[in-house]
Each structure stands twice: as C-alpha cells, then as structure tokens.
C-alpha positions as CSV (number, residue, x, y, z in Angstrom):
1,M,0.2,71.8,17.3
2,Q,3.4,72.9,18.9
3,E,5.6,75.5,17.5
4,P,9.1,74.4,16.5
5,P,11.8,75.2,19.1
6,A,13.6,78.5,18.6
7,P,17.1,78.2,17.1
8,P,20.1,78.6,19.5
9,P,21.4,82.1,19.9
10,M,24.3,83.1,17.6
11,P,27.7,83.4,19.3
12,A,29.0,86.9,19.7
13,P,31.4,88.1,17.0
14,P,35.1,88.2,18.0
15,A,36.2,91.6,19.4
16,Q,37.7,93.9,16.9
17,Y,40.8,95.9,17.9
18,S,41.7,99.0,16.2
19,P,45.4,99.6,15.4
20,A,45.6,102.3,18.0
21,S,44.7,99.8,20.8
22,V,47.7,97.5,20.0
23,P,50.8,98.8,21.8
24,A,53.6,99.7,19.4
25,A,56.8,97.8,19.8
26,I,59.8,100.0,20.8
27,A,62.8,99.1,18.7
28,T,66.0,97.8,20.3
29,N,69.1,99.7,19.4
30,T,71.2,97.8,16.8
31,M,74.5,99.1,18.2
32,A,73.6,97.7,21.6
33,V,73.0,94.3,20.1
34,V,76.3,94.5,18.3
35,S,78.1,95.5,21.5
36,L,76.7,92.6,23.4
37,A,77.5,90.1,20.5
38,T,81.1,91.3,20.1
39,G,81.5,91.4,23.9
40,I,80.6,87.8,24.1
41,A,82.6,86.9,20.9
42,S,85.7,88.6,22.3
43,W,86.1,85.8,24.8
44,F,85.8,83.0,22.3
45,V,86.5,83.9,18.7
46,L,87.6,87.6,18.4
47,P,90.3,88.0,21.1
48,L,91.4,91.7,20.9
49,V,89.2,93.1,18.2
50,G,86.0,91.9,19.8
51,G,86.7,93.8,23.0
52,V,87.6,97.0,21.2
53,V,84.4,96.8,19.0
54,A,82.3,96.0,22.1
55,V,83.5,99.1,23.9
56,I,83.1,101.5,20.9
57,T,79.7,100.2,19.9
58,G,78.5,100.1,23.5
59,H,79.3,103.8,24.0
60,L,77.7,104.7,20.7
61,A,74.6,102.7,21.6
62,K,74.3,104.4,25.0
63,K,74.5,107.8,23.3
64,E,71.9,106.8,20.7
65,I,69.6,105.4,23.3
66,R,69.6,108.6,25.3
67,Q,68.8,110.6,22.2
68,T,66.1,108.3,20.6
69,G,64.6,106.5,23.6
70,E,65.1,103.1,22.1
71,Q,65.4,99.9,24.2
72,G,68.7,98.2,24.7
73,D,70.4,100.1,27.4
74,G,71.1,96.9,29.4
75,L,72.5,95.2,26.3
76,A,74.9,98.1,25.8
77,T,75.9,98.0,29.4
78,V,76.7,94.3,29.4
79,G,78.6,94.7,26.1
80,L,80.6,97.5,27.6
81,V,81.4,95.4,30.8
82,L,82.4,92.4,28.7
83,G,84.6,94.5,26.4
84,Y,86.4,96.4,29.2
85,L,86.9,93.2,31.2
86,H,88.4,91.5,28.1
87,L,90.7,94.4,27.4
88,A,91.8,94.4,31.1
89,V,92.6,90.6,31.0
90,V,94.5,91.1,27.7
91,A,96.6,93.9,29.2
92,L,97.3,91.8,32.3
93,V,98.3,88.8,30.3
94,V,100.7,91.0,28.2
95,L,102.2,92.5,31.3
96,V,102.8,89.1,32.9
97,L,104.3,87.8,29.6
98,I,106.7,90.8,29.5
99,L,107.7,90.2,33.1
100,V,108.2,86.5,32.7
101,F,110.2,86.9,29.5
102,G,112.3,89.7,31.1
103,A,113.0,87.4,34.1
104,V,114.0,84.5,31.8
105,I,116.3,86.7,29.7
106,A,117.9,88.2,32.8
107,A,118.5,84.8,34.3
108,F,119.9,83.5,31.1
109,L,122.3,86.5,30.8
110,S,123.4,86.3,34.4
111,S,124.1,82.6,34.1
112,R,126.4,83.4,31.1
113,G,128.0,86.2,33.0
114,L,126.8,88.8,30.5
115,A,124.4,90.7,32.8
116,T,125.4,94.2,33.9
117,P,125.1,94.8,37.6
C-alpha cells in the first residue's frame, strides 16, 4: 500500500514589526500651516488682515521650527512670501489711489480757478 501524500507546507507567518522599526512621523508646525492658509486667503477672502496674519504667523513658525526641529519650513516661507506680496500690492494700490484722487481734485480746483499756484 502506498502512503498518503504529505500535506502541503504551511505558509510563513507575516513578518512582525516592532514599534521601534516603524519611523516616527515628524509633526508639521501648526503656525506654518496657518501662515500658508492665511497667505492664500489674503488674496481672495481676507484682503488686508490675511496678509498681516500670514506674515506674523510665518515669522513665529520659522522661530518655532528652528527651536523644535518640526517640519513646515517651506510652508512658512510660502506663507511669508504670499503675505508680504499681498501687503506690497495693497500699499501700491493705496498709493495709486491717493495720487489719482489728488490729481482729480487738483484738476477740479484748477478748472474752477480755486487752485493756488
């Protein structure tokens, strides 16, 4: 008589990883995320306030990242750039408006003969 065939070999158990072998995620700095979000929002929904908040939180984030080693330096930098660009555009628009209104008022007064030489 023949012996019954041997059962197939059992598959190997899945590999077990200890918690130490899984790399720990480095946290992203919250202020950097806020700086980026308000920097973007300053162009669409928060005209002046968003730019100011983006600049302040961007500088705070950079300082915290240097101290703690968190991630988010690039986010803070982009937030700072967007904030400063927005504030520069706002300042330029205000300056142009002042010059235009000044020219209109001067032209109006000179046409009425009220302008001083």
